[in-house]
N, C-alpha and C positions, 0 to 999 in steps of 0.2 A: 953431477954434483948435488943436485936437488933430490933429497930422499923422501919428499912428501908424495904420497900416493895421489893418483888422479882423482879419486873419490874425495880425498881431503881437500885437494885444490878446488874442486867443484863446490864443496860446502863452503869454503872460505870465500869464494868469489860471489856466491849467491847470498852470503850472510846468514845461512840457515844453521845456526849453532844451537842444536836442540838441548845441549846440556849447559848452556850459558844463560844466566838471568832467571833460571827456574828456582823456585822456592818449594821446599817440601810442603805437601798438602796440609800438614798440621800447622803450618805457619802462615797459611793464607786464609783470607776471608773470615767467615764466622769462627773457624777453628782456631784462629789466632787471637780471638777476642776474649776479654775477661768473661763475657757472658757464657762462652763455651765451657770454660773451667768451672764456673759456678753451676752450670747445668749438670756437669759430671759429678760435682760435689753433692748436689741435690739428690741425684739418683743413688749415690753411695749411701748418703744419710738415710734415705727412705728404706733402703735394703736393710741397713743396720737396725733401724727402728722396728721394722717388721719382725726381726728375730728377737729383739729385746722385749717387745710387747705385742702379743697376739691381737690386742684390741686396736692397734694402729691401723691395720688394713680393713677393719670392720666398716661396713657401709655407713653407719652412723657417724663414726669418727672422721672418715674421709669427707663426708658432707659438711661437717663442722669446719674442717680444715679449709675446704674449698670456699665456704661462705666467709669465714673470718679473713682469709687472705685477700679475697676479692675487694673488700672495702679499702684495705691498704693499697692494693694494686691499682685501683682506679685513681686514687689520689697520686700515687707514685708516677703514673703516666704524665699528669700535669706538672708535677714538680720536676720530672726529668727534663721537660721542655725548658724550664727556667734554668736548671743547672747547665744544660747544653750552651746557653747563652753566657754562662759565667756568673749567673746570679744565684740567689737562694731564697726560699720562701718558708719562713718559720711560722707563718700565721695559718697554715692549712688546718690544723687541729681545731683551732677556735672557729675558723670559717665553717667547718663541718657542723659544729654545735649551733652556731647562729642560724645557718641555713635551715637546719632541721627544726629548730625552735620556731622560726618564722613560718615555715610550712605548716607546722602543727597548730600554731595560734590562728593563722588565717583560716584553716579548716574549721576551727571552733567558731570563729567570728561569722563566717559566711553561712554556717549551718542555721537553718531556720529562716533564711532570707529568700528572696525571689529566685536566687540561683538554684535552689533545690528543685525547681520545676524543670530545669534544663539538665538533661543527663550529663554527668561528669563535669559540669561547669565549675562546681565548687572545688573539685579536686584539681582541675587544670589551673584555676586561679591560684590555688595554694601552692602548687608546684612551681608556677611562674614566680610567685612571691619569694619562695625559698631560694630558687636559682638566681633571681634578680638581686637578692641581698648578697649572694656570693659574688656576682659580677661587680657590684659596687665596691666590694672590698678589694677585688683584684684590680679594678680601675684605679682606686686610690693608691694602692701599692705601685702600680705601673707608672702613674703620673709623677708620684713623688720621686721615684727612682730614675725614670727616663728624662723627665722634663726639669725637675728641680735639682737632680743630681745627687740625691741622698744615697747613702750606702744601703745596698739591699739587705744586709744583715741587720743593721740598726732599724731600718724602716719596717721590715716584716716582724722583727722582735717587738717593736712598739705596737704594731697592729695586732699581734698576738694578744697582748695585754688589753688593748682597747676593746677588741671584739669579744674576748672572754668576759670582760667586765660587763659589756652590754648584754651578754647572754644571761648573766646572773641578775643584772638589774631588771631586765624585762620580765623574767620569770620569778624573781625573788627567791631563787634557788629551788623552785619546784618544777618537777617534770611536767611536760605538756603532751597530752595524748591527742592524737587526731580523732575527730568525730565527724558525724554528718552522714548523709545517705550514701556517699560514695566511699565510705571508709573501707568496706570490704574489697572494693576494686583497688583501692590504694594499697592494701596489704598484698593483694595478688600481684601487682606489678613491682612491688618493692621486696617482697619476701616469698614469692611463689616459686614454683618449680615448673620446668618444661622438660618433659620426658625424664624426670628424675634429677635433672640438673638445676641447681639454684639459679634463679634469674640473675643474681648478682654476678655469677661467673660468666654468664652469657653476655651481660653488659660489658664486663671487663674485656673479654675476647674481641667483641665487636669494636670497642673503643681502641684497643691495641692495634687492630687491623687498620682502622681509619687513620690512626696516628702514624703508622708505618707508611701508608700511602702519602700522607701529607709531608712527612719528613724527607722522603726519598723521591717523590715525583711531583712536587710543587715548588714554585718560587719561594713561598713562605718558608718551607722546610730548608731550602738551601740558604736562605737568609738567616735562619736560626743558627745553623752550623757556622755560617760566616761570622756572626757576632761572637760566637765562642772562640773561634780561631784567632781573630784579630779585629776588634771592634773599630779601630781607626781606619784600617784598610777597608773594612766593609762600608764605612761611611763614605770613603773616597770613591768607591765604585758606584755610588748612587743609592745604596740601600738606606731606607728610612729606619734608622736605628731606633728612634723613639717609638715609631709605630710597632715594630717587631717586639720591643721590650714590653710595651703596654699589652700587646696581644698575648704574650706568653704568661704574663702574670694574671690576666683575666682568665685564660684557659686553666691555669693552675687552681685558681679560686673556684672556678666553675666545676672542675672535677671534684674538688673538696666538697662543695655544696651538694653535688649529686650523690656522692658517697654518704654524706651525712643524712640526706633524706632516705636513702636505702636503709640506713641503720635504724631510722624511726620505725620502718616496717618490721625490722628484725626484733627490736626491743619492745615495740608497742607504745613507746613514748619517747619524748626528746628531753632528756635531762640536761641541766645547765653544764654539767661536767662531762658531757659527751666528748669522746675522743681526746681527753686530756692526756698530754704526753705523746700523742701520735706523731708529732713532728719528727722526733728522733727516729722512730721506727720507719717512717716514710722516707726520710733522707737516707737512712741506712740501706733501705731496699734499693734505692736508686744508685747509690755508690757501689753496693755489692754487685748490682747488675751491670756495672761498667760505666756509669756516668762519672765523668771526671769533674771534680769541684772547681777546677781551673777553667772549665768550659771546653766546647768543641767535640765532646764525645758523649754518647749515650743513645738509647733507643728503647722502643716499647718492649721488645723481647727481654732485654735485661731487666726492665722494671718489673715485668710479670714474674720472671724467674727469681729475682731478688726478694720480692714480696713473699713468694711461695716458700723460699728457703727459710726465711725468718719464721714464718708461721709453722713450718714443719718442725723446726728446732724447738719453738715454744711449746707446741703440742707434745713433742717428745718429752720435754722436761716435765710437763704436767702429768703425763702417763707414768713417768718414772718417779713421781712423788717428790720432785725437787722443789724447794721453796721458790715461789713466783718472783721474789725480789732478785734472784740470780739471773732472771731473764734480762733485766736491765743491764747487768754487768756483761752478759753474753753479747747483747746487741752492740755495745760499745767496743768490745773485743773484736767482733766480726768486722766492724767498720775499719778498724786499724789493720786487721789482717788482710782485708780486701784491698786496701790501698797499698799495703806492703807487697802483696803478691803481684798487683798490677805494675808496681814500680820495678820489681825484679824481672818480671816478664818483659817489660819494655827495654830494660837495660840489656837483657840477653839477646833480644831480637834486633837491637840496634847494631849495625855493622861497625 
């Protein structure tokens, strides 16, 4: 009466159902992520750009693209950490400016002092001052949000104004150029090249690799994702919510300060309006790369690809002779499109 073959009965008894519970390869792992779709879109856009403008693939233009996107990419790494926890940091553009200005002013002040006798001492002190200013901004953001309980949006928006105001007040609106016996070394480590590759790109890739290890192979990384998934549940498991929140805002500001100092080497000075409006581009890069504004999702690969996509599009618009103001419109449209595509993809993959 039983028409099931012996082979089928054996498979059923052992529980080896090779065709059950399997998902197509393109719906698993990286291929199922928004980052993969954005990477495909990036490649397609670059191919189109190469046909529309022969100058796009020139070595000079590619070097400019690489350098420009690196500054945004470095900050996007830090902001992605904040977004994974369910927060937001709108003060990064202003932080870039103040850190850069602090570094340049300190280099001016220590020039001609006893530090000149110690090789690289003036530059190291200046770099530490710039990064220290960024850390203080992140610490203020983190404590106000984690300990006082203020809204991340309101807190960092207020900090954006405070820090930008300080940048203008300290400089009186004038750019500050680095000086001193170590200035050439400063330019080499901020705007130099290694084997033809801008050092900013190398910094970005190294930091992205470190962040990947931290997020996926350390307790801190697991705690960051836990906060974004469910903050109350994370607290009940013993995670120090306050410490993790303060940590991600400090790292976000630190990445902004580092990128701001790199831009000093690129521009040759630190203007008070440095990185004005970068907040939108940086958050857009994070969201396009797969970071979810509700928290719990994001990663360094997405941050890098998102930043590169925006720069490639911006560069393409410039080469095409399109008005620069349309870049702002395009960034906003890309944010909405990225969120929409992620929403549709999630709905389709949900059983």
